[in-house]
C-alpha positions as CSV (number, residue, x, y, z in Angstrom):
1,X,-12.2,0.7,17.5
2,X,-14.4,-1.9,19.9
3,X,-14.3,-5.8,19.1
4,X,-17.7,-7.2,19.2
5,X,-18.9,-10.7,19.5
6,X,-19.5,-11.8,16.1
7,X,-21.8,-14.7,18.1
8,X,-23.6,-12.4,20.5
9,X,-27.0,-13.8,18.3
10,X,-28.2,-16.9,19.8
11,X,-31.7,-16.0,19.1
12,X,-31.9,-18.8,16.1
13,X,-29.9,-21.2,17.6
14,X,-30.7,-25.3,16.7
15,X,-31.4,-28.2,19.3
16,X,-27.8,-29.1,20.4
17,X,-26.3,-32.2,19.2
18,X,-23.9,-34.7,21.1
19,X,-20.5,-33.6,22.2
20,X,-17.7,-35.2,23.9
21,X,-13.9,-34.1,24.3
22,X,-10.8,-35.5,23.7
23,X,-7.6,-34.6,24.9
24,X,-5.2,-34.4,21.8
25,X,-1.7,-33.5,22.2
26,X,-2.5,-31.5,25.1
27,X,-5.5,-29.9,23.5
28,X,-9.2,-30.4,24.5
29,X,-11.2,-31.0,21.6
30,X,-14.5,-31.2,21.3
31,X,-16.1,-33.5,18.8
32,X,-19.6,-33.1,18.1
33,X,-22.2,-35.6,16.5
34,X,-20.8,-38.9,17.3
35,X,-24.0,-40.2,18.9
36,X,-25.6,-38.7,15.7
37,X,-24.0,-41.1,13.0
38,X,-25.8,-43.6,10.8
39,X,-24.5,-47.0,11.5
40,X,-24.3,-47.6,8.2
41,X,-22.2,-44.5,7.2
42,X,-18.8,-46.0,7.0
43,X,-17.0,-42.7,5.7
44,X,-17.4,-39.8,7.9
45,X,-16.5,-35.9,7.0
46,X,-14.9,-33.3,9.3
47,X,-16.1,-29.9,9.9
48,X,-13.4,-28.1,11.7
49,X,-14.6,-25.1,13.8
50,X,-12.6,-22.3,14.6
51,X,-13.6,-19.6,17.0
52,X,-13.5,-15.5,16.6
53,X,-11.0,-13.5,18.8
54,X,-11.8,-13.0,22.4
55,X,-14.0,-15.6,22.4
56,X,-13.9,-20.1,23.3
57,X,-14.5,-23.0,21.5
58,X,-18.0,-23.6,22.8
59,X,-19.1,-20.6,21.2
60,X,-19.5,-22.9,18.1
61,X,-21.3,-25.5,19.1
62,X,-24.6,-24.0,17.7
63,X,-22.4,-23.9,14.1
64,X,-22.1,-27.4,14.6
65,X,-25.7,-28.5,15.3
66,X,-26.9,-27.0,12.2
67,X,-24.7,-28.3,9.9
68,X,-25.0,-31.6,11.4
69,X,-28.7,-31.3,11.7
70,X,-29.1,-30.3,8.2
71,X,-26.7,-33.0,6.8
72,X,-28.4,-35.3,9.1
73,X,-31.7,-34.6,7.2
74,X,-30.5,-35.9,4.0
75,X,-30.7,-39.3,2.7
76,X,-27.2,-39.3,1.9
77,X,-26.1,-39.3,5.8
78,X,-26.9,-42.7,6.2
79,X,-23.9,-43.9,4.1
80,X,-22.0,-40.6,4.6
81,X,-21.6,-39.3,8.4
82,X,-20.9,-35.8,9.3
83,X,-18.9,-34.5,12.6
84,X,-17.7,-31.2,13.7
85,X,-14.7,-30.6,15.6
86,X,-13.8,-27.4,17.8
87,X,-11.0,-26.1,19.9
88,X,-9.5,-23.1,22.1
89,X,-7.3,-21.0,19.6
90,X,-4.2,-20.6,20.7
91,X,-3.9,-17.9,23.6
92,X,-7.5,-18.5,24.1
93,X,-9.8,-20.2,26.7
94,X,-8.0,-23.0,28.3
95,X,-5.0,-22.4,26.6
96,X,-4.3,-18.4,27.1
97,X,-1.3,-17.6,29.1
98,X,-1.7,-13.5,28.4
99,X,-4.3,-11.6,27.9
100,X,-3.4,-8.4,26.8
101,X,-1.5,-10.5,23.6
102,X,-5.4,-10.8,22.3
103,X,-6.3,-7.4,22.6
104,X,-5.9,-4.5,20.0
105,X,-3.8,-1.5,19.5
106,X,-6.6,0.4,21.0
107,X,-6.7,-2.0,23.7
108,X,-3.1,-0.9,25.0
109,X,-1.3,-4.0,23.2
110,X,1.8,-2.9,21.2
111,X,2.3,-6.3,19.6
112,X,-1.1,-6.8,18.2
113,X,-0.1,-7.8,14.8
114,X,2.4,-10.1,15.3
115,X,0.3,-11.7,18.3
116,X,-2.6,-11.8,16.0
117,X,-0.7,-13.2,13.3
118,X,0.9,-15.7,15.2
119,X,-1.8,-16.8,16.8
120,X,-4.5,-18.0,14.0
121,X,-1.3,-18.7,12.1
122,X,-0.3,-21.6,14.5
123,X,-4.7,-22.2,15.1
124,X,-4.2,-23.4,11.4
125,X,-1.0,-25.8,12.3
126,X,-2.8,-27.3,15.3
127,X,-5.9,-28.0,12.9
128,X,-3.0,-29.9,10.6
129,X,-2.0,-31.8,13.4
130,X,-5.4,-32.6,15.1
131,X,-6.1,-34.0,11.4
132,X,-3.0,-36.5,11.8
133,X,-4.4,-37.7,14.9
134,X,-8.5,-37.3,15.4
135,X,-9.4,-40.9,14.4
136,X,-7.1,-42.5,15.9
137,X,-9.2,-41.3,19.1
138,X,-12.7,-41.2,17.9
139,X,-12.5,-44.2,16.2
140,X,-10.2,-46.3,17.5
141,X,-11.8,-49.6,16.4
142,X,-11.9,-48.4,12.7
143,X,-15.3,-48.9,12.4
144,X,-15.6,-45.1,10.7
145,X,-13.5,-43.7,8.2
146,X,-12.6,-40.0,7.6
147,X,-12.4,-39.2,4.1
148,X,-13.0,-35.5,4.3
149,X,-11.8,-32.2,6.0
150,X,-13.6,-29.3,5.8
151,X,-13.5,-26.0,8.1
152,X,-15.4,-23.0,9.1
153,X,-13.8,-20.1,10.7
154,X,-15.2,-16.7,11.7
155,X,-13.3,-13.5,12.0
156,X,-9.9,-14.9,13.8
157,X,-10.8,-17.8,13.2
158,X,-11.7,-17.0,9.7
159,X,-8.2,-15.6,8.8
160,X,-6.6,-18.8,9.9
161,X,-9.3,-21.0,7.6
162,X,-7.6,-19.0,4.3
163,X,-4.3,-20.3,5.6
164,X,-5.7,-24.2,6.3
165,X,-7.6,-23.8,2.8
166,X,-4.2,-22.8,1.2
167,X,-1.7,-24.8,3.2
168,X,-3.2,-28.1,3.9
169,X,-4.1,-30.3,1.0
170,X,-6.2,-32.3,3.2
171,X,-8.7,-29.7,3.5
172,X,-10.7,-29.2,0.3
173,X,-13.9,-27.2,1.7
174,X,-13.9,-23.0,3.7
175,X,-16.2,-21.1,4.8
176,X,-14.3,-17.9,5.7
177,X,-16.6,-15.8,7.7
178,X,-15.3,-12.2,8.1
179,X,-12.4,-13.1,7.7
180,X,-9.4,-11.6,5.3
181,X,-6.9,-13.2,3.0
182,X,-4.6,-10.0,2.9
183,X,-3.5,-9.4,6.3
184,X,-0.7,-6.5,5.5
185,X,-3.8,-4.7,4.0
186,X,-5.9,-5.4,7.1
187,X,-3.4,-4.3,9.6
188,X,-2.6,-1.5,7.5
189,X,-6.4,-0.2,7.4
190,X,-7.0,-1.0,11.2
191,X,-3.4,0.9,12.0
192,X,-4.7,3.9,10.3
193,X,-7.8,3.9,11.9
194,X,-5.8,3.6,15.1
195,X,-4.2,6.5,14.3
196,X,-0.8,5.0,15.0
197,X,2.4,7.3,14.7
198,X,3.8,4.2,12.2
199,X,1.1,5.2,10.1
200,X,0.3,9.0,10.4
201,X,4.1,9.9,10.4
202,X,4.3,8.8,6.5
203,X,0.6,8.3,5.8
204,X,1.2,4.4,5.8
205,X,3.9,4.2,2.7
206,X,6.7,3.6,6.0
207,X,4.2,1.1,8.0
208,X,5.3,-2.0,6.7
209,X,8.5,-2.6,8.6
210,X,8.0,-0.3,11.4
211,X,7.9,-1.4,14.9
212,X,3.9,-2.2,14.7
213,X,4.5,-4.2,11.8
214,X,8.7,-5.4,11.9
215,X,10.1,-7.0,9.0
216,X,10.4,-10.3,10.6
217,X,6.6,-10.3,10.3
218,X,6.4,-9.2,6.6
219,X,8.4,-12.5,6.1
220,X,6.2,-14.4,8.0
221,X,3.2,-12.9,5.9
222,X,4.8,-13.6,2.7
223,X,5.4,-17.2,3.6
224,X,1.5,-17.5,4.8
225,X,-0.5,-15.1,4.4
226,X,-2.6,-16.3,1.0
227,X,-2.3,-12.9,-0.7
228,X,1.1,-12.3,0.1
229,X,2.3,-16.1,-0.7
230,X,0.6,-16.8,-3.9
231,X,-0.1,-13.2,-5.6
232,X,2.6,-10.5,-3.8
233,X,2.2,-8.0,-6.1
234,X,1.4,-9.4,-8.9
235,X,-2.3,-8.4,-9.2
236,X,-2.2,-7.8,-12.7
237,X,0.7,-10.6,-14.0
238,X,2.5,-11.2,-17.2
239,X,2.1,-14.0,-19.3
240,X,5.6,-15.4,-17.9
241,X,4.1,-14.4,-14.2
242,X,1.2,-16.9,-15.1
243,X,3.3,-19.6,-16.0
244,X,5.1,-19.8,-12.6
245,X,1.8,-19.0,-10.7
246,X,-0.1,-21.7,-12.6
247,X,1.7,-24.7,-11.0
248,X,1.5,-23.2,-7.4
249,X,-2.4,-22.6,-7.7
250,X,-2.8,-26.1,-8.9
251,X,-0.9,-27.6,-5.7
252,X,-2.3,-25.1,-3.3
253,X,-6.0,-24.6,-4.9
254,X,-6.9,-27.0,-7.4
255,X,-9.9,-28.9,-6.9
256,X,-10.6,-26.8,-4.0
257,X,-14.1,-25.3,-2.6
258,X,-14.1,-22.0,-0.8
259,X,-17.0,-19.5,0.4
260,X,-16.5,-16.5,1.5
261,X,-19.3,-14.6,3.9
262,X,-18.9,-11.0,4.5
263,X,-20.2,-7.8,6.4
264,X,-21.1,-4.9,4.4
265,X,-20.8,-2.5,7.2
266,X,-17.8,-4.4,8.8
267,X,-15.3,-2.1,10.1
268,X,-13.3,-4.3,12.2
269,X,-12.4,-6.7,9.2
270,X,-14.1,-4.6,6.3
271,X,-14.7,-6.1,2.7
272,X,-12.5,-3.6,1.0
273,X,-9.3,-5.5,2.8
274,X,-10.4,-8.8,1.0
275,X,-11.9,-7.6,-2.2
276,X,-8.3,-6.8,-4.1
277,X,-7.3,-10.4,-3.8
278,X,-10.9,-12.0,-4.3
279,X,-11.2,-9.9,-7.3
280,X,-7.6,-11.4,-8.5
281,X,-8.8,-14.5,-8.0
282,X,-12.4,-14.7,-9.3
283,X,-10.6,-13.5,-12.7
284,X,-8.7,-16.4,-12.6
285,X,-11.2,-18.9,-11.9
286,X,-13.8,-17.2,-14.2
287,X,-15.2,-20.0,-16.7
288,X,-15.2,-18.1,-19.8
289,X,-11.8,-16.3,-19.6
290,X,-9.8,-17.2,-16.5
291,X,-6.5,-18.0,-17.1
292,X,-6.8,-20.8,-14.4
293,X,-10.4,-22.1,-14.9
294,X,-9.1,-25.3,-15.5
295,X,-8.5,-26.4,-12.1
296,X,-11.4,-26.9,-10.5
297,X,-12.0,-24.6,-8.3
298,X,-15.1,-23.4,-6.6
299,X,-15.4,-20.0,-5.2
300,X,-18.5,-18.1,-3.7
301,X,-18.1,-14.4,-2.7
302,X,-21.3,-13.3,-0.4
303,X,-21.4,-9.7,0.9
304,X,-24.3,-9.5,3.3
305,X,-24.8,-5.9,2.7
306,X,-26.9,-5.3,6.2
307,X,-24.2,-7.3,8.2
308,X,-21.1,-5.4,10.6
309,X,-18.7,-7.6,12.3
310,X,-21.1,-10.8,12.7
311,X,-22.0,-14.0,11.5
312,X,-25.5,-13.4,10.6
313,X,-28.8,-15.1,10.2
314,X,-28.4,-14.6,6.2
315,X,-24.7,-16.1,6.2
316,X,-25.9,-19.0,8.7
317,X,-28.2,-20.4,5.8
318,X,-25.3,-19.7,3.0
319,X,-22.8,-21.9,4.9
320,X,-25.0,-24.5,5.9
321,X,-25.9,-24.8,2.3
322,X,-22.6,-24.3,1.3
323,X,-21.6,-27.1,3.4
324,X,-24.4,-29.6,2.8
325,X,-24.1,-29.2,-1.0
326,X,-20.4,-29.9,-0.8
327,X,-20.5,-33.1,0.8
328,X,-23.6,-34.2,-1.4
329,X,-21.3,-32.9,-4.6
330,X,-24.4,-30.9,-6.0
331,X,-26.0,-27.5,-6.7
332,X,-24.1,-24.5,-7.4
333,X,-20.7,-26.4,-6.6
334,X,-19.4,-26.4,-10.2
335,X,-15.8,-24.9,-10.6
336,X,-16.0,-21.1,-11.4
337,X,-17.3,-18.1,-9.2
338,X,-20.7,-16.5,-7.4
339,X,-20.8,-13.2,-6.5
340,X,-23.6,-12.1,-4.7
341,X,-25.4,-9.8,-2.4
342,X,-27.7,-10.6,0.1
């Protein structure tokens, strides 16, 4: 299947904001909105922007502008500022080493599963590393203090965003756009559609652990992928399993806010691949009957029924709302879930 550019429609792009590029740990890192910061805004939040596969960091500039404009239009921005940061994912843009490694099985890349997971996992690690050093570059005089980290990722960046929110305690808010928290399910679905022999020979039963999804990749997935790491095969955990899971969920998701934006007609990253994990999570944090609903977790699961593999106009509105509400600590951001179709 072809890989569309989820950001191809630029008809509604907002007026750009200021940007400045730093080289941090050898990574070209673009920071948006520094010139727009209010001088009295001593506290600053950072919105990390992770781009789609086959794209580059500059494509995220309109997303930075939309969120910064919306937040700066609120009175609270006078005391709490917002900047955004983008950088090229591994093997993309200025960091590209092997173009084939960014392609799919159908585009003749035999190690598509390994390449994609290692690239977006590496990007999650890069995000954590850049968090360590960002303030020393952008605020060397300590004129502002970074107090909050949010991340928004699209497609490949959405997969990475799931790892960021799960594994870095400093990242407390995530907007996952057409990304998937269950890599094994996603790749099995793609292997079936690609008619790989490792899938067709056993109707998928032997795909995991095959040459197209080797055991080493299974091990890495189990360590880092949200569904494999948190749930495994325990979609309906016993009471004893719940006792084991509660401390882990508190550590990894306690107090965190997540928005998932999916396309109802997305064939590349189908919502059906995310649904089992999201349903498990929603059941657990349900205000009335959830078995870990006391951890302050917010989950908004929104499907644009008319959208394919794209960051649609409706999704953009929801993402900007969620980010600003999160910064302000207002609106719908109360522990629990919200599921809707738009």
